[in-house]
MIVOKE-820714 format. One record per atom (N, C-alpha, C, O): residue in three letters; x, y, z. Coordinates in steps of 0.02 Angstrom, whole numbers, plus 50000, padded with zeros to 5 digits. Layout:
BEGIN
ALAXYZ ...
end
This chain:
BEGIN
MET494494992348604 MET495044988148579 MET495634988548628 MET495804994048651 THR495944982948645 THR496494982848692 THR497124980348658 THR497094976748608 THR497694982448684 THR498334980148659 THR498744977348717 THR498714979948772 GLU499114972048704 GLU499504968848756 GLU500134972948770 GLU500464975248724 SER500284973748835 SER500884977648853 SER501174975048919 SER500814972248960 ARG501824976048927 ARG502154974248989 ARG502084979949039 ARG502234985649023 ARG501834978249097 ARG501744983249150 ARG501974980349216 ARG502244974749218 SER501874983949270 SER502044981549336 SER501414981149379 SER500934984749368 ARG501424976749428 ARG500874976249476 ARG501154974649544 ARG501714972349551 ILE500754975949595 ILE500944974049663 ILE500724966849674 ILE500124965349676 SER501214962349680 SER501064955249686 SER501054952749758 SER500794947249771 GLY501334956549804 GLY501344954449874 GLY501434960349920 GLY501794965049904 VAL501104960149978 VAL501124965550027 VAL501294962750095 VAL501004957650115 GLY501734965950131 GLY501904963850199 GLY502004969850244 GLY502124975350220 ALA501944968850309 ALA502054974350357 ALA502254971450424 ALA502154965550438 TYR502534975750465 TYR502724973650533 TYR502754979850577 TYR503014985050556 VAL502504979350638 VAL502564984650688 VAL502834981650752 VAL502694975850767 PRO503214985450791 PRO503474982850855 PRO502904981050903 PRO502344983450896 GLU503064976750950 GLU502554974550998 GLU502394979951050 GLU501844979951078 ARG502854984451063 ARG502754989451116 ARG502224994551096 ARG502324998151047 VAL501684994751132 VAL501144999551119 VAL501225005451166 VAL501275004551227 VAL501225011551139 VAL501275017651178 VAL500635021551168 VAL500515024351115 ARG500225021751220 ARG499595025351216 ARG499685032651234 ARG500195034651262 ASN499185036651217 ASN499235043751232 ASN499335045051306 ASN499725049451325 ASP499005041251348 ASP499085042151421 ASP499795040551444 ASP500025043351494 ASP500145036151407 ASP500845034751425 ASP501285040751414 ASP501775041751450 LEU501115044951364 LEU501515050851350 LEU501455056151404 LEU501885060451410 LYS500925055851443 LYS500825060551498 LYS501385060051550 LYS501535064951585 GLU501695054251553 GLU502245053351601 GLU502895056551576 GLU503365057451614 MET502915058351512 MET503525061151482 MET503475068651468 MET503975072151470 MET502865070951454 MET502785077951432 MET502095080551453 MET501655076751474 ASP502015087051447 ASP501385090251465 ASP500885089451408 ASP500875093451361 THR500485084251412 THR499985082851360 THR499425078651389 THR499475076351446 THR498905077751351 THR498345073551373 THR498085069451315 THR498205071051257 ASP497745064151331 ASP497435059951279 ASP496955064051238 ASP496935063451177 GLU496555068151270 GLU496065072251235 GLU496395077151187 GLU496165078051131 TRP496945080351209 TRP497305085251168 TRP497565081951104 TRP497515084751050 ILE497855076051111 ILE498135072551053 ILE497595070151006 ILE497645071050945 ARG497065067151033 ARG496525064650990 ARG496185070150951 ARG496055069350891 GLN496045075750983 GLN495695081250950 GLN496095084150893 GLN495815086050842 ARG496755084550901 ARG497175087850851 ARG497435083150797 ARG497595085250741 THR497475076650813 THR497795072050766 THR497385065750750 THR497485062750697 GLY496945063850795 GLY496575057550786 GLY496955051450812 GLY496695045950810 ILE497565052450836 ILE497985046850859 ILE497765044650928 ILE497655048750973 GLU497715038150937 GLU497555035151002 GLU498155031551033 GLU498245031651093 GLU498555028450990 GLU499155024951013 GLU499625024150954 GLU499445025250896 ARG500245022150969 ARG500745020850918 ARG501195015350943 ARG501175013451002 ARG501615012650898 ARG502105007550917 ARG502805010550917 ARG502995014250872 TRP503185008950970 TRP503885011050974 TRP504325004950985 TRP504125000251020 VAL504915005050955 VAL505384999550966 VAL505634999851038 VAL505625005151070 SER505864994151063 SER506154993651129 SER506904992551123 SER507144989751074 PHE507284994851173 PHE508014993951172 PHE508234990551237 PHE507994992251291 PRO508694985551232 PRO508944982751167 PRO508384978951133 PRO507964975751166 GLY508374979151068 GLY507824975951033 GLY507884976950958 GLY508374974950928 GLU507374980050928 GLU507334980450856 GLU507584987150829 GLU507504992450859 ASN507904986650770 ASN508104992750736 ASN507724993350670 ASN507284989250656 ASN507884998350630 ASN507524999650568 ASN507564993650521 ASN507054991550493 CYS508154990850512 CYS508244985250467 CYS507854979050490 CYS507604975250449 ASP507804978150556 ASP507414972550582 ASP506684973050560 ASP506394968150538 LEU506394979050567 LEU505704980050547 LEU505624978850472 LEU505154975550450 ALA506094981550433 ALA506064980950360 ALA506124973550340 ALA505774971350294 PHE506554969850373 PHE506654962850356 PHE506014958850368 PHE505824954750326 LYS505684959950424 LYS505074956250439 LYS504504958050391 LYS504124953650370 ALA504444964450374 ALA503934966450326 ALA504084963550257 ALA503634961350222 SER504714963550237 SER504924960950172 SER504794953550166 SER504574951050114 THR504944949850220 THR504834942650220 THR504094941050208 THR503924936350172 ARG503654944850240 ARG502934943850231 ARG502724945650160 ARG502294942350131 ALA503014950850132 ALA502834952850064 ALA503054947550013 ALA502684946049967 LEU503644944850023 LEU503884939549977 LEU503444933349982 LEU503284930249931 LYS503234931650042 LYS502794925850051 LYS502124927050016 LYS501854922649983 ALA501854933150024 ALA501214934849993 ALA501274934749917 ALA500794932949882 ALA501854936749890 ALA501954936849818 ALA502054929749790 ALA501974928649730 GLY502234925149834 GLY502344918249812 GLY502974917249771 GLY503004912849728 ILE503474921349785 ILE504114920649749 ILE504674919549798 ILE504634921549856 ASP505204916449775 ASP505804915649815 ASP506194922249813 ASP506184925849764 LYS506544923749868 LYS506914930049872 LYS507424930749816 LYS507594936349797 THR507684925149790 THR508184925449737 THR507914928049672 THR508294929549626 ALA507244928749667 ALA506944931449606 ALA506994939049604 ALA506874942149552 LEU507154942149661 LEU507194949449664 LEU507804951949624 LEU508344949049626 GLY507694957549588 GLY508244960649552 GLY508484967049584 GLY509014969649567 MET508074969749631 MET508234976249659 MET507854977349724 MET507294974849732 ILE508154981249769 ILE507824983449831 ILE507824991049831 ILE508334994249820 ILE507234993949842 ILE507185001249850 ILE506935002549921 ILE506395000349940 TYR507335006149959 TYR507225006850032 TYR507095014250047 TYR507535018450039 ALA506485015750069 ALA506305022650085 ALA506285023450161 ALA505935019850196 THR506675028250186 THR506675029650258 THR506995036350272 THR507415038650234 LEU506795039650326 LEU507135045650349 LEU507475044250417 LEU507785048650446 SER507405038050441 SER507685036250507 SER508125029950501 SER507985024950534 PRO508645030250459 PRO509055024350448 PRO509455022450511 PRO509545026550557 ASP509675016350513 ASP510075014050570 ASP510745017750573 ASP511025018650627 HIS511005019750515 HIS511655023150511 HIS511615028450455 HIS511235027650408 ASP512025033750461 ASP512045038850409 ASP512255035850343 ASP511975037650290 PHE512745031350345 PHE512935027650285 PHE513285021250306 PHE513585021150360 PRO513255016050267 PRO512905015550203 PRO512155015250213 PRO511905015050269 GLY511785015250157 GLY511065015350160 GLY510765008950188 GLY511075003650187 GLY510155009650213 GLY509805003850241 GLY509684998250192 GLY509634992450211 GLY509635000050127 GLY509534994850077 GLY510084989750076 GLY509954983850064 CYS510704991950088 CYS511274987250090 CYS511224982650151 CYS511364976650146 PHE511034985450208 PHE510954981250268 PHE510394976150259 PHE510454970450279 LEU509844978350227 LEU509284973850215 LEU509484968450164 LEU509304962650172 GLN509844970450113 GLN510074965650064 GLN510494960150096 GLN510404954250081 ALA510944962150141 ALA511354957150176 ALA510934952750221 ALA511044946750226 ARG510444955850254 ARG510004952050299 ARG509594946950260 ARG509464941450285 LEU509384948650200 LEU509004944150158 LEU509444938850125 LEU509194933950098 GLY510104940050126 GLY510554935350094 GLY510524935650019 GLY510474930549985 LEU510564941849992 LEU510504942849919 LEU511094947049892 LEU510974952349864 PRO511694944649901 PRO512264948649876 PRO512254949449801 PRO512094944749764 GLY512414955549778 GLY512474956749707 GLY511894960649677 GLY511994964049626 ILE511294960349706 ILE510734964049675 ILE510764971349695 ILE511074973249745 ALA510444975549656 ALA510454982749667 ALA510084984549732 ALA509564981549748 ALA510354989449768 ALA510034991949829 ALA510054999449827 ALA510585002549827 LEU509475002549827 LEU509405009749819 LEU509025012649879 LEU508475010249895 ASP509305017749911 ASP508955021249964 ASP508705027949938 ASP509045031349900 ILE508095029749958 ILE507825036349940 ILE507585039850003 ILE507385036550052 ARG507595046450002 ARG507405050450061 ARG506895055650041 ARG507045061650036 GLN506285053450029 GLN505745057950014 GLN505235058150070 GLN504655060050061 GLN505465056050129 GLN505075056450190 GLN504375053450183 GLN504315047650164 CYS503855057150198 CYS503185054350198 CYS502935052550128 CYS502455048650121 SER503255055250077 SER503085053350008 SER503525047649983 SER503475045649925 GLY503955045050026 GLY504465040250006 GLY504195034049973 GLY504485031649924 PHE503645031249999 PHE503405025049970 PHE503165026149898 PHE503315022049854 LEU502805031549885 LEU502555032649817 LEU503125034449769 LEU503105032449711 TYR503625038049793 TYR504215039249751 TYR504555032549735 TYR504755031449678 ALA504625028249785 ALA504945021749775 ALA504545017349728 ALA504825013849685 LEU503885017549735 LEU503445013649691 LEU503525015949618 LEU503535011849573 SER503595022549608 SER503665025049540 SER504315022649509 SER504335021049449 ILE504855022249548 ILE505495019849523 ILE505445012349505 ILE505675010249452 ALA505155008549550 ALA505065001349537 ALA504645000149475 ALA504804995749435 ASP504125004049467 ASP503685003349409 ASP504075004349344 ASP503975000549297 GLN504515009349343 GLN504895010649282 GLN505395005049267 GLN505465003049209 TYR505735002549318 TYR506214997249307 TYR505874990749283 TYR506144987149242 VAL505284989349311 VAL504944983149293 VAL504634983549224 VAL504744979149182 LYS504244988749211 LYS503914989049146 LYS504404990349089 LYS504254989049031 GLY504994992949107 GLY505514993949058 GLY505914987649042 GLY506344987648998 GLY505764982249078 GLY506084975849063 GLY506744974649097 GLY507084969749082 VAL506954979149142 VAL507594978349176 VAL507564972849229 VAL508014968749234 TYR507024972849269 TYR506934967849321 TYR506234964849318 TYR505764967949295 GLU506184958549340 GLU505544955249345 GLU505194956749411 GLU504574957249414 HIS505584957349464 HIS505304958649530 HIS505744963549568 HIS506354962849569 VAL505434968549599 VAL505784973549639 VAL505444973949707 VAL504834974249712 LEU505854973949760 LEU505594974649828 LEU505604982049848 LEU506124985249847 VAL505024984649866 VAL504954991649888 VAL504794991549962 VAL504304988449983 VAL505194995050002 VAL505114995050075 VAL505065002250101 VAL505445006650080 GLY504605003350147 GLY504585009450186 GLY504645007550259 GLY504225003950284 SER505165009850293 SER505285007750362 SER505535013550404 SER505965017350382 GLU505255014250463 GLU505445019850507 GLU505505017750580 GLU505105014050606 THR506035020350612 THR506095019950685 THR506185027150710 THR506735029350724 HIS505625030550716 HIS505635037550738 HIS505795038350812 HIS506125043150832 SER505545033750853 SER505535034950925 SER506205036650956 SER506225040751002 PRO506775033650934 PRO507405035550966 PRO507625042750951 PRO508045045450986 GLY507335045850899 GLY507535052550879 GLY507055058050898 GLY507095063550872 LEU506585056550944 LEU506085061550963 LEU506265064951029 LEU506555061851073 ASP506085071251034 ASP506165074951097 ASP505565073351141 ASP505025076051131 LYS505675068851188 LYS505115066351229 LYS505025070651292 LYS504915068051347 THR505065077151283 THR504915081951336 THR504375086651311 THR504185086351253 SER504145091051355 SER503625095751335 SER503855100351279 SER503455102851240 ARG504515101551274 ARG504785105751221 ARG504625102951152 ARG504515106651104 GLY504625096351147 GLY504535093251082 GLY503855089951071 GLY503775086151024 ARG503375091351114 ARG502755087451113 ARG502365088251048 ARG502045083451026 ASP502375094151017 ASP501965095150957 ASP502165090350901 ASP501755088550859 VAL502795088350899 VAL503035083750849 VAL503035076550875 VAL502825071950841 SER503275075750937 SER503395068950963 SER502765064850972 SER502795058650969 VAL502195068050984 VAL501575064150993 VAL501335061050927 VAL500905056650927 LEU501605063450871 LEU501355061350806 LEU501645054750781 LEU501315051150743 PHE502265053150800 PHE502635048050764 PHE502665041250797 PHE502705040650858 GLY502645036150754 GLY502715029250776 GLY503215025550733 GLY503455028250683 ASP503365019450753 ASP503845015250717 ASP503475009550681 ASP502975007050706 GLY503725007750622 GLY503415002250585 GLY503705001650515 GLY504085005950493 ALA503524996350481 ALA503774995150414 ALA503234992050371 ALA502824988250395 GLY503254993750306 GLY502814990650257 GLY503224989150195 GLY503694992850179 ALA503044983850159 ALA503424981950100 ALA502954979150047 ALA502444976050064 VAL503134980149984 VAL502764977149929 VAL503254974249879 VAL503814976749872 VAL503044969049845 VAL503424966449788 VAL503084968949725 VAL502494967849715 VAL503474972349683 VAL503224974849620 VAL503474970149565 VAL504074969349556 SER503004967149529 SER503174961849481 SER502934963449411 SER502454967249402 ALA503264960549362 ALA503064961449293 ALA502414957749279 ALA502284952449307 THR502004960649235 THR501364957549217 THR501194959649145 THR501444964749120 THR500784955749113 THR500534957449047 THR499824960149052 THR499394956849081 VAL499714965949023 VAL499064969149026 VAL498734968948958 VAL499014971348908 ASN498154965948956 ASN497754965748894 ASN497194970848896 ASN496994973548844 ASP496934972148956 ASP496384976848965 ASP496574981849019 ASP496614980049078 GLU496694988049000 GLU496914993249046 GLU496424994349104 GLU496634996249159 ARG495794993149092 ARG495284994549143 ARG495174988749191 ARG494864989549243 LYS495424982849173 LYS495254977049214 LYS495864973349243 LYS495834970849299 ASP496414973149206 ASP496984969049228 ASP497374972549284 ASP497464978649282 PRO497604968749334 PRO497994971649388 PRO498644974849364 PRO499034971549330 HIS498764981149381 HIS499384984449363 HIS499394991549392 HIS498874994149412 VAL499974994449393 VAL500045001449414 VAL499885005849354 VAL500225005649304 TRP499355009749361 TRP499155014149306 TRP499635020049299 TRP499835021849244 GLY499815022949356 GLY500265028649352 GLY500415031349421 GLY500015030749467 THR501005034449428 THR501215037749490 THR501505044549471 THR501915045049426 TYR501285049749507 TYR501455056549488 TYR501775060149548 TYR501495060349603 LEU502375062849536 LEU502805065349589 LEU502895072949585 LEU502925075749530 HIS502935076149643 HIS503025083449646 HIS503455085349706 HIS503525081549754 ALA503755091349701 ALA504145093949757 ALA504165101549752 ALA504085104449699 ASP504275104749810 ASP504365111949813 ASP504835113449871 ASP504625113749929 GLY505465114349855 GLY505975115249905 GLY505935121749944 GLY506295122649993 THR505505126449923 THR505435132649961 THR505115131350029 THR505135135550074 GLY504815125350037 GLY504515123650102 GLY504955119150144 GLY504725116350194 ALA505585118350125 ALA506025113550158 ALA506105114850233 ALA506155110150272 HIS506125121150252 HIS506245122850322 HIS505615122750365 HIS505645124150425 GLU505045121250335 GLU504425120950373 GLU504365114250411 GLU503995113850460 LEU504725109250387 LEU504715102650420 LEU505385099450405 LEU505495096950350 TRP505835099550455 TRP506515097250440 TRP506895095450504 TRP506665096650560 LEU507485092650493 LEU507945090950547 LEU508585094950536 LEU508975093150492 PRO508705100150575 PRO509285104550562 PRO509965101250571 PRO510435102950535 ALA510025096550617 ALA510675093550631 ALA510595086050643 ALA510055083750663 PRO511125082050629 PRO511795083950607 PRO511785086550535 PRO511345084750496 GLY512275090750519 GLY512325093250451 GLY512825098950446 GLY512985102150496 VAL513065100250387 VAL513555105550377 VAL513215111850351 VAL513555116850336 GLY512555111750344 GLY512195117650319 GLY512055122850372 GLY511725127850358 ASN512305121750434 ASN512195126450488 ASN512765131450495 ASN512795135250544 ASN513235131450446 ASN513805135950447 ASN514225135350510 ASN514455140250540 ARG514315129050529 ARG514745127550586 ARG515265122350564 ARG515145118550517 PRO515835122150598 PRO516375117750575 PRO516255110350584 PRO516625106250556 HIS515745108450622 HIS515615101450635 HIS514885099750618 HIS514445104050623 ARG514765093550597 ARG514095091350581 ARG513655091250643 ARG513045092350638 LEU513955090050700 LEU513585089950764 LEU514065091850819 LEU514605088950826 ASP513875096650860 ASP514285098550917 ASP513835099850978 ASP513225099450974 ALA514155101451033 ALA513795102251096 ALA513275107851092 ALA512735107251121 SER513435113251056 SER512965118851052 SER512335116851014 SER511785119051032 MET512405112650962 MET511825110250925 MET511375105950969 MET510765106450968 LEU511695101651009 LEU511315097451055 LEU510945101651106 LEU510375100351123 GLU511285106751132 GLU510975111051182 GLU510375114851153 GLU509885115951188 GLU510425116751090 GLU509865120251056 GLU509315115551033 GLU508775117751013 GLY509445109051037 GLY508955104151015 GLY508885103750940 GLY508355101850914 LEU509425105450903 LEU509385105350830 LEU509385098250802 LEU509235097250743 HIS509525093450844 HIS509515086450821 HIS508825083350828 HIS508735077350816 TYR508335087450846 TYR507635085250847 TYR507245088550790 TYR507395094150771 PRO506745085050763 PRO506355087950707 PRO505975094250727 PRO505735094850783 LYS505925098850679 LYS505565105150688 LYS505005105550637 LYS505085103550579 MET504435108250657 MET503865108550612 MET503445114750623 MET503295116650680 ASN503255117950568 ASN502755123250568 ASN502095119850554 ASN501885119150496 GLY501755117750607 GLY501165113450601 GLY500615116350557 GLY500325112750517 LYS500465122750566 LYS499915125850528 LYS500075125850453 LYS499655124250412 LYS500695127750436 LYS500905128050366 LYS500885121050335 LYS500645120250279 VAL501135116150371 VAL501145109350345 VAL500435106850334 VAL500285103750283 PHE499995108150382 PHE499305105750377 PHE498955108550315 PHE498685104750275 THR498965115150308 THR498595118150252 THR498895116250184 THR498535115250135 THR499565115850181 THR499875114050118 THR499745106750100 THR499645105150042 ALA499755102450151 ALA499625095350139 ALA498925094250110 ALA498835090550062 VAL498435097450140 VAL497745096750116 VAL497695099150043 VAL497395095750002 ARG497985104850028 ARG497945107649960 ARG498305103249910 ARG498025101649857 ARG498915101349925 ARG499315097549877 ARG499055090449867 ARG499045087949811 MET498855087149920 MET498595080349913 MET497945080349873 MET497835076049831 SER497515085349885 SER496885085849848 SER497025087049774 SER496715083949731 GLU497475091749760 GLU497645093449690 GLU497925087549652 GLU497685085949597 THR498425084349680 THR498765079049643 THR498335072849636 THR498375069349586 LEU497915071449686 LEU497475065649681 LEU496945066949627 LEU496805062549586 ALA496655072849627 ALA496155074549576 ALA496455074149506 ALA496145071649460 ALA497065076849498 ALA497395076749433 ALA497555069549411 ALA497495067949352 CYS497755065449458 CYS497915058349444 CYS497295054749418 CYS497335051149369 LEU496745055649452 LEU496125052249431 LEU495895054849363 LEU495665050949321 GLU495935061349353 GLU495725064249289 GLU496155061649232 GLU495895060249178 ARG496805060849244 ARG497255058549192 ARG497065051449169 ARG497185049649111 HIS496785047549215 HIS496605040649197 HIS495845039849188 HIS495585034249189 SER495505045449179 SER494785045549165 SER494385041749217 SER493935037849200 LEU494565042749280 LEU494215039549335 LEU493835044649376 LEU494085050149389 THR493225043049395 THR492855047149442 THR493025044849513 THR493285039349522 THR492875048949561 THR493025047149631 THR492635040949653 THR492875037249696 THR492045039849625 THR491645034149645 THR491865027649612 THR491655022249632 GLU492295028149561 GLU492555022149529 GLU493155019249567 GLU493375013649552 VAL493405022849614 VAL493955020349656 VAL493655016549715 VAL493225019049750 ASP493895010449725 ASP493625006149778 ASP493925007649846 ASP493595006749897 LEU494565009849847 LEU494895011049911 LEU495395016749904 LEU495785016949856 TYR495385021349953 TYR495875026849956 TYR496355025650013 TYR496145024550070 LEU496995025749998 LEU497525024950048 LEU497935031350049 LEU498315032650003 PHE497865035250102 PHE498225041550109 PHE498805040650158 PHE498785036350202 HIS499305044850150 HIS499825045150202 HIS499505047050268 HIS499045051150269 GLN499735044050322 GLN499425044950387 GLN499835049750431 GLN500215047550474 ALA499755056150419 ALA500095061250458 ALA499635064150512 ALA499845065350569 ASN499005065050493 ASN498515068050538 ASN497825066250512 ASN497685067250453 LEU497415063450553 LEU496745061350531 LEU496355067250504 LEU495955066450458 ARG496465073250532 ARG496105079150509 ARG496295081050437 ARG495875083450399 ILE496925079950419 ILE497135081150350 ILE496765076650302 ILE496495078950252 ASN496735070250318 ASN496405065350275 ASN495655066750270 ASN495355065850216 GLU495355068750325 GLU494645070450324 GLU494515076550280 GLU494015076950245 ALA494975081450283 ALA494895087550242 ALA494975085950168 ALA494605088650127 VAL495455081650151 VAL495545079650081 VAL494925076050056 VAL494675077450001 ALA494675071450096 ALA494065067750077 ALA493475072350067 ALA493075071450022 GLN493425077350110 GLN492865082050105 GLN492935086450043 GLN492435087650008 GLN493535088750029 GLN493635093049970 GLN493465089549905 GLN493205092549859 LEU493625082949902 LEU493505079149841 LEU492855075249842 LEU492705071549796 SER492465076049896 SER491825072549904 SER491915065049897 SER491535061749861 LEU492405062349931 LEU492545055149928 LEU492075051349973 LEU491895053750026 PRO491865045449952 PRO491445041249995 PRO491825039550060 PRO492365036550057 GLU491535041350117 GLU491885040550181 GLU492095033250194 GLU492625032050222 ASP491675028550174 ASP491825021550189 ASP492365018650145 ASP492555012850154 ARG492625022550097 ARG493155020050054 ARG493845022950071 ARG494345021250039 VAL493865027150122 VAL494505029950144 VAL494745025950204 VAL494405025750256 PHE495315022650197 PHE495555018050249 PHE496115021450288 PHE496635023250260 ASN496015022450353 ASN496495025750397 ASN496765021050450 ASN496395016850477 THR497405021750465 THR497715017750518 THR498055022150571 THR498345019450618 ILE498025028750563 ILE498405033150607 ILE498175032450680 ILE498565033650726 GLN497545030450690 GLN497295029750758 GLN497715024950800 GLN497815026050859 ARG497955019550767 ARG498325014450806 ARG499075014350794 ARG499445010950830 TYR499315017850743 TYR500035017750728 TYR500375024550729 TYR500985024950731 GLY499985030050729 GLY500285036550721 GLY500575037350652 GLY500385033750605 ASN501035042050645 ASN501355043450581 ASN501995039350574 ASN502485040550609 THR501985034350530 THR502575030250518 THR502905032150452 THR503265028150422 THR502795038250430 THR503135041350373 THR503125036950310 THR502585035750282 ALA503705034450287 ALA503725030650225 ALA503355024050230 ALA503225020850179 ALA503185021850290 ALA502855015350300 ALA502095015850299 ALA501755010650296 THR501805021850303 THR501085022350316 THR500655019150262 THR500175015650277 ILE500815020450198 ILE500385017850145 ILE500435010250138 ILE499915006950135 PRO501045007250134 PRO501064999950130 PRO500804996550193 PRO500514991150190 LEU500904999650251 LEU500624997050313 LEU499864997150311 LEU499544992350332 GLY499585002550285 GLY498855002950277 GLY498604997950226 GLY498064995050236 MET498974996950173 MET498774992050122 MET498754985050152 MET498294981250140 TYR499254983450192 TYR499284976850225 TYR498694975850271 TYR498364970650269 ASP498554980850313 ASP497984980250360 ASP497324979850323 ASP496874976150344 ALA497254983550268 ALA496634983350229 ALA496524976350200 ALA495954974050197 ILE497064973050179 ILE497004966250154 ILE496794961550210 ILE496354957350201 GLN497124962250268 GLN496964957950324 GLN496244958750348 GLN495944953950371 GLU495974964750342 GLU495294966150364 GLU494774965050310 GLU494174966350320 GLY494994962750252 GLY494524961550197 GLY494284967750162 GLY493794967450124 LYS494614973450173 LYS494414979650140 LYS494734980550071 LYS494494984350030 LEU495284976950060 LEU495634977149996 LEU495664970149967 LEU495944965649998 LYS495364969349908 LYS495334962749876 LYS495574963249804 LYS495544968549774 PRO495804957649776 PRO496024957649706 PRO495484960549660 PRO494894959149668 GLY495704964449612 GLY495244967449564 GLY495014974449582 GLY494704977849541 MET495164976649643 MET494954983349664 MET495414988749635 MET496004987649623 THR495114994649625 THR495495000549605 THR495695004449667 THR495275006049708 VAL496345005949673 VAL496605009249733 VAL496935015849712 VAL497315016049665 ALA496775021149749 ALA497095027649738 ALA497465029549802 ALA497225028649857 MET498065032249792 MET498495033949849 MET498755041049842 MET498855043449786 ALA498865044349898 ALA499145051149897 ALA499545052249961 ALA499385049550014 ALA500075056249955 ALA500505057550013 ALA500805064550007 ALA500865067449953 PHE500985067350065 PHE501305073850069 PHE501805073550127 PHE501655070950180 GLY502395076450115 GLY502885076250169 GLY503415081650163 GLY503385086150121 SER503895080950208 SER504455085650212 SER504795086350144 SER504865081550106 GLY505005092550131 GLY505365093650069 GLY505215100350035 GLY505695103850017 PHE504605102450026 PHE503995098250027 PHE504005093449968 PHE504235095149914 THR503755087449979 THR503645082649925 THR502925080249929 THR502635079849983 TRP502645078549872 TRP501985075549872 TRP501895071249809 TRP502255072149760 ALA501425066549812 ALA501345061849757 ALA500655058649760 ALA500325058649811 ALA500455055849703 ALA499835051949700 ALA499935046149651 ALA500345046549606 SER499555040949661 SER499605035049618 SER498925031549615 SER498535031949662 VAL498805028149561 VAL498205024049555 VAL498405017449524 VAL498825017149479 LEU498105012049549 LEU498265005449524 LEU497665000849531 LEU497195002049568 ARG497694995449492 ARG497204989949499 ARG497564984549538 ARG498084981949516 TYR497294982749595 TYR497624977849638 TYR497504970749614 TYR497744965949644 
end
């Protein structure tokens, strides 16, 4: 027996990446590394970086959002809210959501920025889901956009982090829908969020900031120490990511009485191909249902899942009516999982 209820669904997906392709061999000119070293440890073959003068974070977000609105078949004026996930905004303040709102020409609607790093898209999706199914808005634009390349240490000192990251944006329109059959009708079944701040210093950006017990947010000594570049404990992040993504994905599927074989497509955050392979192995997931894009884009943080969703649609791997499961892990530590009928 089914009951009618108001829920949310993803009605449109868009993405955009810069034209500049940076291959592993190109990085050899900047730092002590090799194509083989990068591929073996990460699975990455190339990534996209913005060019200067050229595109900024808001530019990427705008192009991805325009494609998502077109795919949803709605006019931009139907949007009630923008949720913008990024860790690489164009400016410290105001948030990128305000710049995107102005670029879209939508004065007056809500614009919310969130900073959950690699888990940002799923956190943003959960917020949009609540606003839509609660009847506050009919359509919410969710964007994950990153321009990492200007903030990377492109020397041998920073190679362990810098080889991982790329620039790009993904966006989805989350729209209201009526669900009569929970198992068949397109909608977001659920999104589950977690965090553990005891791991905050394992993957972080020390500066600018006032938490360094210095009188200025950024000074010459911080620059000399390289505190304005991201720092990562790679081994700790890897093992924790595999454990947490596996746990939360399994719990998400169990909560909705789904077996792993009932999921048509798995979209994981793209931090390291080895992480995704380990998660798939732990949960015995069908290899042909795990869709990865890290080989050609690297880690685009908040953009990886919507970017992967867009590419899966373009390649015919994601079609209406399919069940999709997603999981992510990132700095904070934060992690999340979601399942939906597309």
